[in-house]
DSSP file (Angstrom, degrees, kcal/mol; ACC not computed):
  #  RESIDUE AA STRUCTURE BP1 BP2  ACC     N-H-->O    O-->H-N    N-H-->O    O-->H-N    TCO  KAPPA ALPHA  PHI   PSI    X-CA   Y-CA   Z-CA
    1    1 A X              0   0    0      0, 0.0     2,-0.4     0, 0.0     0, 0.0   0.000 360.0 360.0 360.0 128.9  -25.4   16.3  -36.6
    2    2 A X        +     0   0    0      1,-0.1     0, 0.0     2,-0.0     0, 0.0  -0.650 360.0 178.4 -84.0 136.2  -23.2   19.3  -36.7
    3    3 A X        +     0   0    0     -2,-0.4     2,-0.2    37,-0.1    -1,-0.1   0.429  38.0 118.2-116.7  -2.4  -24.6   22.4  -35.0
    4    4 A X        -     0   0    0     36,-0.1     2,-0.3    35,-0.1    34,-0.2  -0.461  43.4-165.9 -72.2 137.3  -21.8   24.9  -35.5
    5    5 A X        -     0   0    0     32,-0.5     2,-0.5    -2,-0.2    35,-0.1  -0.879  14.5-136.5-119.8 155.1  -22.8   28.0  -37.5
    6    6 A X        -     0   0    0     -2,-0.3     2,-0.4    33,-0.0    33,-0.1  -0.955  20.6-163.1-113.7 124.5  -20.6   30.6  -39.0
    7    7 A X        -     0   0    0     -2,-0.5     2,-0.1    31,-0.1    -2,-0.0  -0.857  14.6-131.0-108.7 140.4  -21.7   34.3  -38.6
    8    8 A X     >  -     0   0    0     -2,-0.4     4,-2.5     1,-0.1     5,-0.2  -0.370  36.3-102.0 -74.8 167.4  -20.5   37.2  -40.6
    9    9 A X  H  > S+     0   0    0      1,-0.2     4,-2.5     2,-0.2     5,-0.2   0.921 122.7  48.8 -61.1 -45.5  -19.4   40.3  -38.7
   10   10 A X  H  > S+     0   0    0      1,-0.2     4,-2.4     2,-0.2    -1,-0.2   0.892 111.8  50.3 -62.8 -36.4  -22.7   42.2  -39.3
   11   11 A X  H  > S+     0   0    0      2,-0.2     4,-2.5     1,-0.2    -2,-0.2   0.920 110.8  49.1 -64.3 -43.1  -24.7   39.1  -38.3
   12   12 A X  H  X S+     0   0    0     -4,-2.5     4,-2.3     2,-0.2    -2,-0.2   0.921 112.3  47.5 -62.8 -44.3  -22.7   38.8  -35.1
   13   13 A X  H  X S+     0   0    0     -4,-2.5     4,-2.4     2,-0.2    -1,-0.2   0.916 111.8  50.6 -63.4 -43.3  -23.1   42.5  -34.2
   14   14 A X  H  X S+     0   0    0     -4,-2.4     4,-2.5     1,-0.2    -2,-0.2   0.921 111.5  47.5 -61.2 -44.5  -26.9   42.3  -34.9
   15   15 A X  H  X S+     0   0    0     -4,-2.5     4,-2.9     2,-0.2    -1,-0.2   0.873 110.0  53.1 -66.5 -36.6  -27.3   39.3  -32.7
   16   16 A X  H  X S+     0   0    0     -4,-2.3     4,-1.2     2,-0.2    -1,-0.2   0.930 112.1  44.7 -63.1 -44.1  -25.3   40.9  -29.9
   17   17 A X  H  X S+     0   0    0     -4,-2.4     4,-2.9     1,-0.2     5,-0.3   0.906 114.3  49.7 -65.4 -40.9  -27.5   44.0  -30.0
   18   18 A X  H  X S+     0   0    0     -4,-2.5     4,-1.7     1,-0.2    -2,-0.2   0.913 108.3  53.0 -62.6 -43.8  -30.6   41.8  -30.2
   19   19 A X  H  < S+     0   0    0     -4,-2.9    -1,-0.2     1,-0.2    -2,-0.2   0.765 119.9  34.3 -65.1 -25.3  -29.4   39.7  -27.2
   20   20 A X  H  < S+     0   0    0     -4,-1.2    -2,-0.2    -3,-0.2    -1,-0.2   0.811 128.3  26.9 -95.9 -35.2  -29.0   42.8  -25.1
   21   21 A X  H  < S+     0   0    0     -4,-2.9    -3,-0.2    -5,-0.2    -2,-0.2   0.524  77.3 119.2-116.8  -6.8  -31.7   45.2  -26.2
   22   22 A X     <  -     0   0    0     -4,-1.7     6,-0.1    -5,-0.3    -4,-0.0  -0.335  59.8-134.0 -67.8 146.5  -34.8   43.4  -27.6
   23   23 A X  S    S+     0   0    0      4,-0.0     2,-0.5     5,-0.0    -1,-0.1   0.740  86.6  71.5 -72.7 -22.5  -38.0   44.0  -25.6
   24   24 A X  S  > S-     0   0    0      1,-0.1     4,-1.8     2,-0.0     3,-0.4  -0.835  71.8-147.2-102.0 130.2  -39.0   40.4  -25.5
   25   25 A X  H  > S+     0   0    0     -2,-0.5     4,-2.4     1,-0.2     5,-0.2   0.870  96.6  56.3 -61.3 -40.8  -37.0   38.0  -23.3
   26   26 A X  H  > S+     0   0    0      1,-0.2     4,-2.0     2,-0.2    -1,-0.2   0.854 107.3  49.4 -64.4 -33.5  -37.4   34.9  -25.5
   27   27 A X  H  > S+     0   0    0     -3,-0.4     4,-2.4     2,-0.2    -1,-0.2   0.887 109.6  51.5 -71.7 -38.6  -35.9   36.8  -28.5
   28   28 A X  H  X S+     0   0    0     -4,-1.8     4,-2.2     1,-0.2    -2,-0.2   0.910 110.6  49.6 -60.9 -41.3  -32.9   37.9  -26.3
   29   29 A X  H  X S+     0   0    0     -4,-2.4     4,-2.6     2,-0.2    -2,-0.2   0.900 109.8  50.4 -65.4 -41.3  -32.4   34.3  -25.3
   30   30 A X  H  X S+     0   0    0     -4,-2.0     4,-2.5     2,-0.2    -2,-0.2   0.916 109.9  50.2 -63.0 -43.0  -32.5   33.1  -28.9
   31   31 A X  H  X S+     0   0    0     -4,-2.4     4,-2.0     2,-0.2    -2,-0.2   0.919 111.8  48.1 -60.9 -43.4  -29.9   35.7  -29.9
   32   32 A X  H  X S+     0   0    0     -4,-2.2     4,-2.3     1,-0.2    -2,-0.2   0.916 110.9  51.7 -61.8 -44.1  -27.7   34.6  -27.0
   33   33 A X  H  X S+     0   0    0     -4,-2.6     4,-2.4     1,-0.2    -2,-0.2   0.893 108.6  50.1 -61.9 -41.4  -28.1   31.0  -28.0
   34   34 A X  H  X S+     0   0    0     -4,-2.5     4,-2.1     2,-0.2    -1,-0.2   0.893 110.3  50.2 -65.6 -39.1  -27.2   31.6  -31.6
   35   35 A X  H  X S+     0   0    0     -4,-2.0     4,-1.2     2,-0.2    -2,-0.2   0.904 111.7  48.4 -64.2 -40.0  -24.0   33.5  -30.5
   36   36 A X  H  <>S+     0   0    0     -4,-2.3     5,-2.0     2,-0.2     4,-0.3   0.884 109.7  52.4 -67.0 -38.3  -23.1   30.6  -28.2
   37   37 A X  H ><5S+     0   0    0     -4,-2.4     3,-1.3     1,-0.2   -32,-0.5   0.892 106.8  52.9 -63.2 -40.3  -23.7   28.1  -31.1
   38   38 A X  H 3<5S+     0   0    0     -4,-2.1    -1,-0.2     1,-0.3    -2,-0.2   0.785 103.4  58.1 -66.3 -27.0  -21.4   30.1  -33.3
   39   39 A X  T 3<5S-     0   0    0     -4,-1.2    -1,-0.3    -3,-0.2    -2,-0.2   0.532 126.0-101.3 -80.1  -5.8  -18.7   29.9  -30.6
   40   40 A X  T < 5S+     0   0    0     -3,-1.3    -3,-0.2    -4,-0.3    -2,-0.1   0.486  71.1 146.0 103.7   2.9  -18.9   26.1  -30.8
   41   41 A X      < -     0   0    0     -5,-2.0    -1,-0.3     1,-0.1     2,-0.2  -0.425  50.1-114.6 -71.6 150.7  -21.0   25.2  -27.8
   42   42 A X     >  -     0   0    0      1,-0.1     4,-2.4    -2,-0.1     3,-0.4  -0.534  23.3-113.2 -83.4 152.0  -23.3   22.3  -28.1
   43   43 A X  H  > S+     0   0    0      1,-0.2     4,-2.5     2,-0.2     5,-0.2   0.854 117.6  53.8 -54.0 -37.6  -27.1   22.8  -28.0
   44   44 A X  H  > S+     0   0    0      2,-0.2     4,-1.9     1,-0.2    -1,-0.2   0.910 109.4  47.8 -64.6 -41.3  -27.3   20.8  -24.7
   45   45 A X  H  > S+     0   0    0     -3,-0.4     4,-2.6     2,-0.2    -2,-0.2   0.898 111.6  50.7 -64.3 -40.8  -24.7   23.1  -23.1
   46   46 A X  H  X S+     0   0    0     -4,-2.4     4,-2.4     1,-0.2     6,-0.3   0.913 108.3  52.3 -63.5 -42.8  -26.5   26.2  -24.4
   47   47 A X  H  X>S+     0   0    0     -4,-2.5     5,-1.5    -5,-0.2     4,-0.9   0.905 112.2  45.8 -60.4 -42.1  -29.8   24.9  -23.0
   48   48 A X  H  <5S+     0   0    0     -4,-1.9     3,-0.4     1,-0.2    -2,-0.2   0.936 114.9  46.2 -66.9 -46.3  -28.2   24.4  -19.6
   49   49 A X  H  <5S+     0   0    0     -4,-2.6    -2,-0.2     1,-0.2    -1,-0.2   0.816 117.9  41.6 -69.9 -30.7  -26.5   27.8  -19.5
   50   50 A X  H  <5S-     0   0    0     -4,-2.4    -1,-0.2    -5,-0.2    -2,-0.2   0.552 109.1-119.8 -92.9  -7.5  -29.5   29.8  -20.7
   51   51 A X  T  <5 +     0   0    0     -4,-0.9     2,-0.3    -3,-0.4    -3,-0.2   0.701  67.6 135.3  78.5  19.2  -31.9   27.9  -18.5
   52   52 A X      < -     0   0    0     -5,-1.5    -1,-0.3    -6,-0.3     2,-0.3  -0.672  59.2-112.5 -99.0 154.5  -34.0   26.7  -21.5
   53   53 A X        -     0   0    0     -2,-0.3     2,-0.3    -3,-0.1    -1,-0.0  -0.616  38.0-108.9 -78.5 145.0  -35.3   23.2  -22.1
   54   54 A X        -     0   0    0     -2,-0.3     2,-0.1     1,-0.1     3,-0.1  -0.571  37.7-112.8 -73.8 137.4  -33.7   21.4  -25.0
   55   55 A X        -     0   0    0     -2,-0.3    -1,-0.1     1,-0.1    -8,-0.0  -0.395  33.0-103.6 -69.8 145.1  -36.1   21.1  -27.9
   56   56 A X    >   -     0   0    0      1,-0.1     3,-1.6    -2,-0.1    -1,-0.1  -0.311  32.5-111.6 -63.6 155.3  -37.3   17.6  -28.8
   57   57 A X  T 3  S+     0   0    0      1,-0.3    -1,-0.1     2,-0.1    -2,-0.1   0.688 110.3  65.0 -64.8 -20.2  -35.7   16.1  -31.8
   58   58 A X  T 3         0   0    0      1,-0.2    -1,-0.3     0, 0.0    -2,-0.0   0.512 360.0 360.0 -85.6  -2.4  -38.8   16.2  -34.0
   59   59 A X    <         0   0    0     -3,-1.6    -1,-0.2     0, 0.0    -2,-0.1   0.466 360.0 360.0 -90.0 360.0  -39.0   20.0  -34.0
């Protein structure tokens, strides 16, 4: 399964701001994860680097 995503410039900027400034930690982590996914990192690598557990395959 391919996990790479392509972000437009406004999407990337929005996610960067979200990853830095959102009041809720889980939303900041999600924004960071999406940016890392767009850079080509694999979900397992993202989970390790962000300190999150990898989601089970059925979700």
